[in-house]
PDB file of N, CA, C and O in Angstrom:
ATOM      1  N   MET A   1      -6.008 -22.689  -8.580  1.00  0.00           N
ATOM      2  CA  MET A   1      -6.731 -23.093  -7.404  1.00  0.00           C
ATOM      3  C   MET A   1      -7.051 -21.846  -6.570  1.00  0.00           C
ATOM      4  O   MET A   1      -6.162 -21.031  -6.324  1.00  0.00           O
ATOM      5  N   GLU A   2      -8.303 -21.686  -6.133  1.00  0.00           N
ATOM      6  CA  GLU A   2      -8.726 -20.491  -5.405  1.00  0.00           C
ATOM      7  C   GLU A   2      -7.934 -20.298  -4.126  1.00  0.00           C
ATOM      8  O   GLU A   2      -7.591 -19.165  -3.785  1.00  0.00           O
ATOM      9  N   GLU A   3      -7.637 -21.362  -3.414  1.00  0.00           N
ATOM     10  CA  GLU A   3      -6.899 -21.261  -2.160  1.00  0.00           C
ATOM     11  C   GLU A   3      -5.512 -20.647  -2.383  1.00  0.00           C
ATOM     12  O   GLU A   3      -5.056 -19.842  -1.572  1.00  0.00           O
ATOM     13  N   ASP A   4      -4.845 -21.020  -3.470  1.00  0.00           N
ATOM     14  CA  ASP A   4      -3.536 -20.452  -3.780  1.00  0.00           C
ATOM     15  C   ASP A   4      -3.648 -18.958  -4.035  1.00  0.00           C
ATOM     16  O   ASP A   4      -2.773 -18.197  -3.621  1.00  0.00           O
ATOM     17  N   TYR A   5      -4.700 -18.525  -4.704  1.00  0.00           N
ATOM     18  CA  TYR A   5      -4.893 -17.107  -4.981  1.00  0.00           C
ATOM     19  C   TYR A   5      -5.109 -16.339  -3.688  1.00  0.00           C
ATOM     20  O   TYR A   5      -4.492 -15.295  -3.478  1.00  0.00           O
ATOM     21  N   ILE A   6      -5.977 -16.845  -2.818  1.00  0.00           N
ATOM     22  CA  ILE A   6      -6.254 -16.173  -1.543  1.00  0.00           C
ATOM     23  C   ILE A   6      -4.983 -16.095  -0.712  1.00  0.00           C
ATOM     24  O   ILE A   6      -4.681 -15.044  -0.147  1.00  0.00           O
ATOM     25  N   SER A   7      -4.243 -17.175  -0.628  1.00  0.00           N
ATOM     26  CA  SER A   7      -3.039 -17.221   0.190  1.00  0.00           C
ATOM     27  C   SER A   7      -1.914 -16.360  -0.379  1.00  0.00           C
ATOM     28  O   SER A   7      -0.953 -16.061   0.329  1.00  0.00           O
ATOM     29  N   GLY A   8      -2.016 -15.960  -1.635  1.00  0.00           N
ATOM     30  CA  GLY A   8      -0.966 -15.175  -2.247  1.00  0.00           C
ATOM     31  C   GLY A   8      -1.033 -13.688  -1.962  1.00  0.00           C
ATOM     32  O   GLY A   8      -0.102 -12.961  -2.309  1.00  0.00           O
ATOM     33  N   GLU A   9      -2.099 -13.212  -1.344  1.00  0.00           N
ATOM     34  CA  GLU A   9      -2.261 -11.783  -1.090  1.00  0.00           C
ATOM     35  C   GLU A   9      -1.614 -11.384   0.235  1.00  0.00           C
ATOM     36  O   GLU A   9      -1.967 -11.903   1.294  1.00  0.00           O
ATOM     37  N   TYR A  10      -0.664 -10.456   0.156  1.00  0.00           N
ATOM     38  CA  TYR A  10       0.032  -9.955   1.338  1.00  0.00           C
ATOM     39  C   TYR A  10      -0.136  -8.448   1.424  1.00  0.00           C
ATOM     40  O   TYR A  10      -0.374  -7.778   0.418  1.00  0.00           O
ATOM     41  N   ILE A  11      -0.008  -7.917   2.650  1.00  0.00           N
ATOM     42  CA  ILE A  11       0.144  -6.484   2.832  1.00  0.00           C
ATOM     43  C   ILE A  11       1.309  -6.261   3.788  1.00  0.00           C
ATOM     44  O   ILE A  11       1.635  -7.129   4.597  1.00  0.00           O
ATOM     45  N   CYS A  12       1.918  -5.116   3.689  1.00  0.00           N
ATOM     46  CA  CYS A  12       2.990  -4.715   4.595  1.00  0.00           C
ATOM     47  C   CYS A  12       2.471  -3.530   5.396  1.00  0.00           C
ATOM     48  O   CYS A  12       1.926  -2.584   4.827  1.00  0.00           O
ATOM     49  N   VAL A  13       2.639  -3.578   6.720  1.00  0.00           N
ATOM     50  CA  VAL A  13       2.193  -2.491   7.590  1.00  0.00           C
ATOM     51  C   VAL A  13       3.396  -1.988   8.376  1.00  0.00           C
ATOM     52  O   VAL A  13       4.052  -2.764   9.071  1.00  0.00           O
ATOM     53  N   LYS A  14       3.693  -0.688   8.271  1.00  0.00           N
ATOM     54  CA  LYS A  14       4.763  -0.068   9.044  1.00  0.00           C
ATOM     55  C   LYS A  14       4.128   0.922  10.017  1.00  0.00           C
ATOM     56  O   LYS A  14       3.452   1.865   9.607  1.00  0.00           O
ATOM     57  N   ALA A  15       4.353   0.695  11.309  1.00  0.00           N
ATOM     58  CA  ALA A  15       3.806   1.580  12.339  1.00  0.00           C
ATOM     59  C   ALA A  15       4.524   2.926  12.305  1.00  0.00           C
ATOM     60  O   ALA A  15       5.753   2.987  12.308  1.00  0.00           O
ATOM     61  N   LEU A  16       3.748   3.991  12.273  1.00  0.00           N
ATOM     62  CA  LEU A  16       4.315   5.342  12.273  1.00  0.00           C
ATOM     63  C   LEU A  16       4.200   5.987  13.645  1.00  0.00           C
ATOM     64  O   LEU A  16       4.629   7.125  13.835  1.00  0.00           O
ATOM     65  N   GLU A  17       3.622   5.263  14.608  1.00  0.00           N
ATOM     66  CA  GLU A  17       3.516   5.712  15.991  1.00  0.00           C
ATOM     67  C   GLU A  17       3.423   4.471  16.879  1.00  0.00           C
ATOM     68  O   GLU A  17       3.162   3.373  16.387  1.00  0.00           O
ATOM     69  N   ASN A  18       3.632   4.638  18.158  1.00  0.00           N
ATOM     70  CA  ASN A  18       3.486   3.526  19.100  1.00  0.00           C
ATOM     71  C   ASN A  18       2.016   3.162  19.261  1.00  0.00           C
ATOM     72  O   ASN A  18       1.144   4.028  19.184  1.00  0.00           O
ATOM     73  N   GLY A  19       1.742   1.879  19.484  1.00  0.00           N
ATOM     74  CA  GLY A  19       0.385   1.433  19.770  1.00  0.00           C
ATOM     75  C   GLY A  19      -0.480   1.092  18.570  1.00  0.00           C
ATOM     76  O   GLY A  19      -1.687   0.909  18.725  1.00  0.00           O
ATOM     77  N   VAL A  20       0.096   1.000  17.379  1.00  0.00           N
ATOM     78  CA  VAL A  20      -0.677   0.623  16.192  1.00  0.00           C
ATOM     79  C   VAL A  20      -1.128  -0.832  16.350  1.00  0.00           C
ATOM     80  O   VAL A  20      -0.353  -1.685  16.784  1.00  0.00           O
ATOM     81  N   GLN A  21      -2.382  -1.106  15.996  1.00  0.00           N
ATOM     82  CA  GLN A  21      -2.909  -2.462  16.065  1.00  0.00           C
ATOM     83  C   GLN A  21      -3.250  -2.973  14.676  1.00  0.00           C
ATOM     84  O   GLN A  21      -3.867  -2.273  13.873  1.00  0.00           O
ATOM     85  N   VAL A  22      -2.837  -4.210  14.406  1.00  0.00           N
ATOM     86  CA  VAL A  22      -3.182  -4.910  13.169  1.00  0.00           C
ATOM     87  C   VAL A  22      -4.070  -6.068  13.589  1.00  0.00           C
ATOM     88  O   VAL A  22      -3.647  -6.931  14.359  1.00  0.00           O
ATOM     89  N   ILE A  23      -5.307  -6.091  13.083  1.00  0.00           N
ATOM     90  CA  ILE A  23      -6.314  -7.054  13.545  1.00  0.00           C
ATOM     91  C   ILE A  23      -6.774  -7.901  12.368  1.00  0.00           C
ATOM     92  O   ILE A  23      -7.273  -7.372  11.375  1.00  0.00           O
ATOM     93  N   GLY A  24      -6.604  -9.225  12.480  1.00  0.00           N
ATOM     94  CA  GLY A  24      -7.092 -10.162  11.471  1.00  0.00           C
ATOM     95  C   GLY A  24      -8.544 -10.503  11.751  1.00  0.00           C
ATOM     96  O   GLY A  24      -8.916 -10.748  12.899  1.00  0.00           O
ATOM     97  N   MET A  25      -9.368 -10.520  10.709  1.00  0.00           N
ATOM     98  CA  MET A  25     -10.797 -10.808  10.856  1.00  0.00           C
ATOM     99  C   MET A  25     -11.150 -12.060  10.057  1.00  0.00           C
ATOM    100  O   MET A  25     -10.626 -12.279   8.965  1.00  0.00           O
ATOM    101  N   THR A  26     -12.042 -12.877  10.611  1.00  0.00           N
ATOM    102  CA  THR A  26     -12.364 -14.184  10.040  1.00  0.00           C
ATOM    103  C   THR A  26     -13.292 -14.086   8.840  1.00  0.00           C
ATOM    104  O   THR A  26     -13.954 -13.071   8.621  1.00  0.00           O
ATOM    105  N   ARG A  27     -13.322 -15.170   8.069  1.00  0.00           N
ATOM    106  CA  ARG A  27     -14.292 -15.350   6.993  1.00  0.00           C
ATOM    107  C   ARG A  27     -15.527 -16.006   7.572  1.00  0.00           C
ATOM    108  O   ARG A  27     -15.527 -16.447   8.721  1.00  0.00           O
ATOM    109  N   GLY A  28     -16.572 -16.068   6.778  1.00  0.00           N
ATOM    110  CA  GLY A  28     -17.759 -16.804   7.198  1.00  0.00           C
ATOM    111  C   GLY A  28     -18.945 -15.898   7.439  1.00  0.00           C
ATOM    112  O   GLY A  28     -18.901 -14.697   7.172  1.00  0.00           O
ATOM    113  N   ARG A  29     -20.000 -16.495   7.946  1.00  0.00           N
ATOM    114  CA  ARG A  29     -21.252 -15.774   8.157  1.00  0.00           C
ATOM    115  C   ARG A  29     -21.107 -14.677   9.205  1.00  0.00           C
ATOM    116  O   ARG A  29     -21.652 -13.585   9.045  1.00  0.00           O
ATOM    117  N   ASP A  30     -20.371 -14.969  10.277  1.00  0.00           N
ATOM    118  CA  ASP A  30     -20.130 -13.984  11.335  1.00  0.00           C
ATOM    119  C   ASP A  30     -18.668 -13.569  11.310  1.00  0.00           C
ATOM    120  O   ASP A  30     -17.792 -14.383  11.604  1.00  0.00           O
ATOM    121  N   THR A  31     -18.390 -12.315  10.964  1.00  0.00           N
ATOM    122  CA  THR A  31     -17.020 -11.812  10.960  1.00  0.00           C
ATOM    123  C   THR A  31     -16.603 -11.522  12.389  1.00  0.00           C
ATOM    124  O   THR A  31     -17.298 -10.814  13.118  1.00  0.00           O
ATOM    125  N   ARG A  32     -15.451 -12.079  12.788  1.00  0.00           N
ATOM    126  CA  ARG A  32     -14.932 -11.886  14.143  1.00  0.00           C
ATOM    127  C   ARG A  32     -13.437 -11.609  14.087  1.00  0.00           C
ATOM    128  O   ARG A  32     -12.759 -11.956  13.120  1.00  0.00           O
ATOM    129  N   PHE A  33     -12.936 -10.973  15.147  1.00  0.00           N
ATOM    130  CA  PHE A  33     -11.494 -10.797  15.281  1.00  0.00           C
ATOM    131  C   PHE A  33     -10.884 -12.142  15.642  1.00  0.00           C
ATOM    132  O   PHE A  33     -11.418 -12.848  16.497  1.00  0.00           O
ATOM    133  N   HIS A  34      -9.765 -12.515  15.003  1.00  0.00           N
ATOM    134  CA  HIS A  34      -9.119 -13.766  15.386  1.00  0.00           C
ATOM    135  C   HIS A  34      -7.663 -13.594  15.772  1.00  0.00           C
ATOM    136  O   HIS A  34      -7.068 -14.520  16.324  1.00  0.00           O
ATOM    137  N   HIS A  35      -7.065 -12.432  15.498  1.00  0.00           N
ATOM    138  CA  HIS A  35      -5.666 -12.228  15.866  1.00  0.00           C
ATOM    139  C   HIS A  35      -5.386 -10.726  15.913  1.00  0.00           C
ATOM    140  O   HIS A  35      -5.858  -9.975  15.059  1.00  0.00           O
ATOM    141  N   THR A  36      -4.625 -10.298  16.903  1.00  0.00           N
ATOM    142  CA  THR A  36      -4.249  -8.887  17.026  1.00  0.00           C
ATOM    143  C   THR A  36      -2.758  -8.780  17.313  1.00  0.00           C
ATOM    144  O   THR A  36      -2.218  -9.506  18.147  1.00  0.00           O
ATOM    145  N   GLU A  37      -2.106  -7.866  16.610  1.00  0.00           N
ATOM    146  CA  GLU A  37      -0.703  -7.524  16.868  1.00  0.00           C
ATOM    147  C   GLU A  37      -0.647  -6.064  17.259  1.00  0.00           C
ATOM    148  O   GLU A  37      -1.278  -5.225  16.616  1.00  0.00           O
ATOM    149  N   LYS A  38       0.103  -5.745  18.310  1.00  0.00           N
ATOM    150  CA  LYS A  38       0.316  -4.356  18.707  1.00  0.00           C
ATOM    151  C   LYS A  38       1.740  -3.989  18.333  1.00  0.00           C
ATOM    152  O   LYS A  38       2.680  -4.716  18.653  1.00  0.00           O
ATOM    153  N   MET A  39       1.899  -2.858  17.654  1.00  0.00           N
ATOM    154  CA  MET A  39       3.201  -2.471  17.110  1.00  0.00           C
ATOM    155  C   MET A  39       3.647  -1.125  17.655  1.00  0.00           C
ATOM    156  O   MET A  39       2.823  -0.273  17.989  1.00  0.00           O
ATOM    157  N   ASP A  40       4.961  -0.941  17.740  1.00  0.00           N
ATOM    158  CA  ASP A  40       5.541   0.350  18.104  1.00  0.00           C
ATOM    159  C   ASP A  40       6.105   1.016  16.857  1.00  0.00           C
ATOM    160  O   ASP A  40       6.305   0.362  15.834  1.00  0.00           O
ATOM    161  N   ALA A  41       6.359   2.315  16.945  1.00  0.00           N
ATOM    162  CA  ALA A  41       6.847   3.090  15.805  1.00  0.00           C
ATOM    163  C   ALA A  41       8.071   2.430  15.186  1.00  0.00           C
ATOM    164  O   ALA A  41       9.005   2.039  15.885  1.00  0.00           O
ATOM    165  N   GLY A  42       8.047   2.315  13.870  1.00  0.00           N
ATOM    166  CA  GLY A  42       9.159   1.738  13.125  1.00  0.00           C
ATOM    167  C   GLY A  42       9.050   0.247  12.893  1.00  0.00           C
ATOM    168  O   GLY A  42       9.741  -0.287  12.025  1.00  0.00           O
ATOM    169  N   GLU A  43       8.200  -0.447  13.646  1.00  0.00           N
ATOM    170  CA  GLU A  43       8.042  -1.884  13.439  1.00  0.00           C
ATOM    171  C   GLU A  43       7.275  -2.152  12.153  1.00  0.00           C
ATOM    172  O   GLU A  43       6.437  -1.352  11.737  1.00  0.00           O
ATOM    173  N   VAL A  44       7.570  -3.283  11.532  1.00  0.00           N
ATOM    174  CA  VAL A  44       6.941  -3.678  10.274  1.00  0.00           C
ATOM    175  C   VAL A  44       6.394  -5.092  10.428  1.00  0.00           C
ATOM    176  O   VAL A  44       7.043  -5.956  11.018  1.00  0.00           O
ATOM    177  N   VAL A  45       5.199  -5.319   9.896  1.00  0.00           N
ATOM    178  CA  VAL A  45       4.632  -6.665   9.865  1.00  0.00           C
ATOM    179  C   VAL A  45       4.136  -6.936   8.447  1.00  0.00           C
ATOM    180  O   VAL A  45       3.576  -6.057   7.792  1.00  0.00           O
ATOM    181  N   LEU A  46       4.353  -8.174   7.984  1.00  0.00           N
ATOM    182  CA  LEU A  46       3.780  -8.630   6.723  1.00  0.00           C
ATOM    183  C   LEU A  46       2.597  -9.507   7.087  1.00  0.00           C
ATOM    184  O   LEU A  46       2.743 -10.473   7.836  1.00  0.00           O
ATOM    185  N   ALA A  47       1.431  -9.177   6.563  1.00  0.00           N
ATOM    186  CA  ALA A  47       0.210  -9.929   6.860  1.00  0.00           C
ATOM    187  C   ALA A  47      -0.293 -10.577   5.583  1.00  0.00           C
ATOM    188  O   ALA A  47      -0.106 -10.053   4.485  1.00  0.00           O
ATOM    189  N   GLN A  48      -0.933 -11.726   5.746  1.00  0.00           N
ATOM    190  CA  GLN A  48      -1.374 -12.503   4.594  1.00  0.00           C
ATOM    191  C   GLN A  48      -2.868 -12.811   4.698  1.00  0.00           C
ATOM    192  O   GLN A  48      -3.361 -13.212   5.751  1.00  0.00           O
ATOM    193  N   PHE A  49      -3.570 -12.616   3.592  1.00  0.00           N
ATOM    194  CA  PHE A  49      -4.960 -13.059   3.516  1.00  0.00           C
ATOM    195  C   PHE A  49      -4.935 -14.573   3.299  1.00  0.00           C
ATOM    196  O   PHE A  49      -4.189 -15.067   2.454  1.00  0.00           O
ATOM    197  N   THR A  50      -5.739 -15.300   4.052  1.00  0.00           N
ATOM    198  CA  THR A  50      -5.731 -16.762   4.007  1.00  0.00           C
ATOM    199  C   THR A  50      -7.153 -17.290   3.902  1.00  0.00           C
ATOM    200  O   THR A  50      -8.111 -16.530   3.758  1.00  0.00           O
ATOM    201  N   GLN A  51      -7.263 -18.586   3.977  1.00  0.00           N
ATOM    202  CA  GLN A  51      -8.569 -19.243   3.983  1.00  0.00           C
ATOM    203  C   GLN A  51      -9.412 -18.755   5.166  1.00  0.00           C
ATOM    204  O   GLN A  51     -10.639 -18.704   5.081  1.00  0.00           O
ATOM    205  N   ASN A  52      -8.739 -18.393   6.280  1.00  0.00           N
ATOM    206  CA  ASN A  52      -9.439 -17.959   7.492  1.00  0.00           C
ATOM    207  C   ASN A  52      -9.523 -16.448   7.650  1.00  0.00           C
ATOM    208  O   ASN A  52     -10.377 -15.958   8.388  1.00  0.00           O
ATOM    209  N   THR A  53      -8.664 -15.707   6.980  1.00  0.00           N
ATOM    210  CA  THR A  53      -8.606 -14.249   7.149  1.00  0.00           C
ATOM    211  C   THR A  53      -9.168 -13.551   5.925  1.00  0.00           C
ATOM    212  O   THR A  53      -8.603 -13.633   4.835  1.00  0.00           O
ATOM    213  N   SER A  54     -10.305 -12.851   6.116  1.00  0.00           N
ATOM    214  CA  SER A  54     -10.936 -12.172   4.990  1.00  0.00           C
ATOM    215  C   SER A  54     -10.674 -10.674   4.985  1.00  0.00           C
ATOM    216  O   SER A  54     -10.818 -10.015   3.955  1.00  0.00           O
ATOM    217  N   ALA A  55     -10.286 -10.132   6.152  1.00  0.00           N
ATOM    218  CA  ALA A  55     -10.051  -8.690   6.256  1.00  0.00           C
ATOM    219  C   ALA A  55      -8.982  -8.437   7.306  1.00  0.00           C
ATOM    220  O   ALA A  55      -8.795  -9.230   8.229  1.00  0.00           O
ATOM    221  N   ILE A  56      -8.284  -7.319   7.149  1.00  0.00           N
ATOM    222  CA  ILE A  56      -7.293  -6.888   8.128  1.00  0.00           C
ATOM    223  C   ILE A  56      -7.604  -5.443   8.463  1.00  0.00           C
ATOM    224  O   ILE A  56      -7.671  -4.586   7.582  1.00  0.00           O
ATOM    225  N   LYS A  57      -7.792  -5.184   9.747  1.00  0.00           N
ATOM    226  CA  LYS A  57      -8.144  -3.849  10.226  1.00  0.00           C
ATOM    227  C   LYS A  57      -6.908  -3.223  10.877  1.00  0.00           C
ATOM    228  O   LYS A  57      -6.196  -3.888  11.630  1.00  0.00           O
ATOM    229  N   ILE A  58      -6.656  -1.943  10.586  1.00  0.00           N
ATOM    230  CA  ILE A  58      -5.503  -1.235  11.128  1.00  0.00           C
ATOM    231  C   ILE A  58      -6.024  -0.096  11.998  1.00  0.00           C
ATOM    232  O   ILE A  58      -6.829   0.719  11.546  1.00  0.00           O
ATOM    233  N   ARG A  59      -5.561  -0.040  13.254  1.00  0.00           N
ATOM    234  CA  ARG A  59      -5.887   1.068  14.156  1.00  0.00           C
ATOM    235  C   ARG A  59      -4.609   1.831  14.452  1.00  0.00           C
ATOM    236  O   ARG A  59      -3.604   1.236  14.840  1.00  0.00           O
ATOM    237  N   GLY A  60      -4.641   3.145  14.271  1.00  0.00           N
ATOM    238  CA  GLY A  60      -3.471   3.971  14.527  1.00  0.00           C
ATOM    239  C   GLY A  60      -2.839   4.442  13.234  1.00  0.00           C
ATOM    240  O   GLY A  60      -3.319   4.150  12.139  1.00  0.00           O
ATOM    241  N   ARG A  61      -1.745   5.183  13.388  1.00  0.00           N
ATOM    242  CA  ARG A  61      -1.070   5.779  12.239  1.00  0.00           C
ATOM    243  C   ARG A  61      -0.053   4.797  11.679  1.00  0.00           C
ATOM    244  O   ARG A  61       0.915   4.440  12.352  1.00  0.00           O
ATOM    245  N   ALA A  62      -0.277   4.365  10.450  1.00  0.00           N
ATOM    246  CA  ALA A  62       0.592   3.369   9.821  1.00  0.00           C
ATOM    247  C   ALA A  62       0.632   3.573   8.321  1.00  0.00           C
ATOM    248  O   ALA A  62      -0.277   4.152   7.726  1.00  0.00           O
ATOM    249  N   LEU A  63       1.709   3.083   7.721  1.00  0.00           N
ATOM    250  CA  LEU A  63       1.839   3.045   6.272  1.00  0.00           C
ATOM    251  C   LEU A  63       1.502   1.623   5.850  1.00  0.00           C
ATOM    252  O   LEU A  63       2.118   0.671   6.327  1.00  0.00           O
ATOM    253  N   ILE A  64       0.523   1.473   4.952  1.00  0.00           N
ATOM    254  CA  ILE A  64       0.074   0.168   4.487  1.00  0.00           C
ATOM    255  C   ILE A  64       0.423   0.063   3.006  1.00  0.00           C
ATOM    256  O   ILE A  64       0.025   0.899   2.196  1.00  0.00           O
ATOM    257  N   ILE A  65       1.178  -0.986   2.672  1.00  0.00           N
ATOM    258  CA  ILE A  65       1.625  -1.174   1.294  1.00  0.00           C
ATOM    259  C   ILE A  65       1.057  -2.490   0.768  1.00  0.00           C
ATOM    260  O   ILE A  65       1.211  -3.538   1.394  1.00  0.00           O
ATOM    261  N   THR A  66       0.397  -2.422  -0.395  1.00  0.00           N
ATOM    262  CA  THR A  66      -0.153  -3.602  -1.056  1.00  0.00           C
ATOM    263  C   THR A  66       0.304  -3.590  -2.514  1.00  0.00           C
ATOM    264  O   THR A  66       0.961  -2.647  -2.955  1.00  0.00           O
ATOM    265  N   ARG A  67      -0.038  -4.623  -3.245  1.00  0.00           N
ATOM    266  CA  ARG A  67       0.314  -4.642  -4.669  1.00  0.00           C
ATOM    267  C   ARG A  67      -0.490  -3.605  -5.455  1.00  0.00           C
ATOM    268  O   ARG A  67      -0.176  -3.319  -6.610  1.00  0.00           O
ATOM    269  N   HIS A  68      -1.523  -3.044  -4.830  1.00  0.00           N
ATOM    270  CA  HIS A  68      -2.369  -2.040  -5.467  1.00  0.00           C
ATOM    271  C   HIS A  68      -1.890  -0.625  -5.192  1.00  0.00           C
ATOM    272  O   HIS A  68      -2.406   0.327  -5.777  1.00  0.00           O
ATOM    273  N   GLY A  69      -0.899  -0.472  -4.296  1.00  0.00           N
ATOM    274  CA  GLY A  69      -0.403   0.847  -3.943  1.00  0.00           C
ATOM    275  C   GLY A  69      -0.221   0.960  -2.442  1.00  0.00           C
ATOM    276  O   GLY A  69      -0.144  -0.045  -1.735  1.00  0.00           O
ATOM    277  N   GLN A  70      -0.153   2.200  -1.963  1.00  0.00           N
ATOM    278  CA  GLN A  70       0.021   2.403  -0.536  1.00  0.00           C
ATOM    279  C   GLN A  70      -0.918   3.483  -0.029  1.00  0.00           C
ATOM    280  O   GLN A  70      -1.381   4.340  -0.781  1.00  0.00           O
ATOM    281  N   ILE A  71      -1.187   3.416   1.279  1.00  0.00           N
ATOM    282  CA  ILE A  71      -2.073   4.377   1.930  1.00  0.00           C
ATOM    283  C   ILE A  71      -1.598   4.561   3.363  1.00  0.00           C
ATOM    284  O   ILE A  71      -1.038   3.639   3.956  1.00  0.00           O
ATOM    285  N   GLU A  72      -1.817   5.744   3.918  1.00  0.00           N
ATOM    286  CA  GLU A  72      -1.471   6.006   5.310  1.00  0.00           C
ATOM    287  C   GLU A  72      -2.759   6.077   6.116  1.00  0.00           C
ATOM    288  O   GLU A  72      -3.697   6.785   5.750  1.00  0.00           O
ATOM    289  N   SER A  73      -2.791   5.338   7.213  1.00  0.00           N
ATOM    290  CA  SER A  73      -3.974   5.335   8.076  1.00  0.00           C
ATOM    291  C   SER A  73      -3.757   6.264   9.266  1.00  0.00           C
ATOM    292  O   SER A  73      -2.626   6.614   9.602  1.00  0.00           O
ATOM    293  N   GLY A  74      -4.852   6.650   9.888  1.00  0.00           N
ATOM    294  CA  GLY A  74      -4.782   7.397  11.151  1.00  0.00           C
ATOM    295  C   GLY A  74      -4.342   8.825  11.078  1.00  0.00           C
ATOM    296  O   GLY A  74      -3.948   9.393  12.097  1.00  0.00           O
ATOM    297  N   LYS A  75      -4.390   9.434   9.913  1.00  0.00           N
ATOM    298  CA  LYS A  75      -3.979  10.834   9.776  1.00  0.00           C
ATOM    299  C   LYS A  75      -4.969  11.765  10.398  1.00  0.00           C
ATOM    300  O   LYS A  75      -4.775  12.980  10.371  1.00  0.00           O
TER     301      LYS A  75
END
């Protein structure tokens, strides 16, 4: 089922500085922000792609871990 596949995708974000933002973006014709988390250094959040979330935007210096590997943002 496609919904199960979409809901199964997770990412892990670890803030490497204070003020990192994790922003969920909607699906559909008009992409919009629908949720924002502000993180301090050392905090970790697990985010999930869902029926409503098509993209996750990261602002600031963070370590992002997915099943495809890892990348550091904000360098």
